[in-house]
C-alpha positions as a printed NumPy array, in Angstrom:
array([[  0.687, -13.209,  -7.538],
       [  2.73 , -10.416,  -8.91 ],
       [  5.833, -12.263,  -8.687],
       [  4.643, -15.969, -10.061],
       [  3.216, -13.349, -12.918],
       [  7.058, -12.737, -13.752],
       [  8.029, -16.27 , -13.001],
       [  5.991, -17.305, -15.809],
       [  6.791, -14.042, -18.093],
       [  3.505, -12.317, -18.018],
       [  5.221,  -9.386, -16.041],
       [  8.507,  -8.225, -16.135],
       [ 10.559,  -8.568, -12.6  ],
       [ 10.482,  -4.22 , -12.542],
       [  7.007,  -4.106, -13.21 ],
       [  5.877,  -7.072, -10.397],
       [  7.872,  -4.965,  -7.829],
       [  6.288,  -2.009,  -8.571],
       [  2.667,  -3.519,  -9.069],
       [  3.362,  -5.224,  -5.412],
       [  4.965,  -1.261,  -4.05 ],
       [  1.701,   0.303,  -4.77 ],
       [ -1.482,  -2.64 ,  -4.074],
       [  0.558,  -2.738,  -0.809],
       [  0.645,   0.926,   0.111],
       [ -3.208,   0.536,  -0.855],
       [ -3.645,  -2.478,   1.627],
       [ -1.924,  -0.064,   3.722],
       [ -4.811,   2.034,   3.798],
       [ -7.599,  -0.152,   3.496],
       [ -5.865,  -1.574,   7.083],
       [ -5.998,   1.873,   8.214],
       [ -9.718,   2.657,   7.64 ],
       [-10.32 ,  -0.747,   8.584],
       [ -8.879,  -0.722,  12.06 ],
       [-10.519,   3.275,  12.871],
       [-14.405,   1.637,  11.646],
       [-13.415,  -1.124,  13.881],
       [-12.798,   1.008,  16.789],
       [-15.719,   2.642,  16.649],
       [-14.861,   5.757,  14.1  ],
       [-16.907,   7.157,  11.826],
       [-16.624,   7.047,   8.107],
       [-14.841,  10.685,   8.066],
       [-12.851,  10.13 ,  11.32 ],
       [-11.642,   6.648,   9.495],
       [-11.038,   8.125,   5.886],
       [ -8.715,  10.624,   7.257],
       [ -6.86 ,   7.931,   9.586],
       [ -6.625,   5.79 ,   6.182],
       [ -5.293,   8.945,   4.604],
       [ -2.969,   9.071,   6.67 ],
       [ -1.846,   5.804,   7.253],
       [ -1.227,   5.637,   3.536],
       [  0.915,   9.199,   3.46 ],
       [  3.308,   7.533,   5.974],
       [  3.665,   4.527,   4.02 ],
       [  4.547,   6.652,   0.479],
       [  6.891,   8.26 ,   2.688],
       [  8.695,   5.481,   3.782],
       [  8.164,   3.58 ,  -0.068],
       [  9.882,   7.23 ,  -1.575],
       [ 12.652,   6.913,   1.382],
       [ 13.599,   3.594,  -0.251],
       [ 13.162,   4.825,  -3.465],
       [ 16.226,   7.527,  -2.382],
       [ 18.358,   5.033,  -0.39 ],
       [ 18.345,   2.074,  -2.564]])
């Protein structure tokens, strides 16, 4: 979606990549939460797992930013 908006001139390329990174990180956290809930964990444990997964994703984004 972000790259389509960049292609038609609504967003710049850099803004599209930035939006894709951060919404992807949110989606990873949501998947962590959903996976924990579906496995039977309570809400507090699911939130902790979602935060943990999102932190790992953020570390990978930071590592990629340093390398590239």
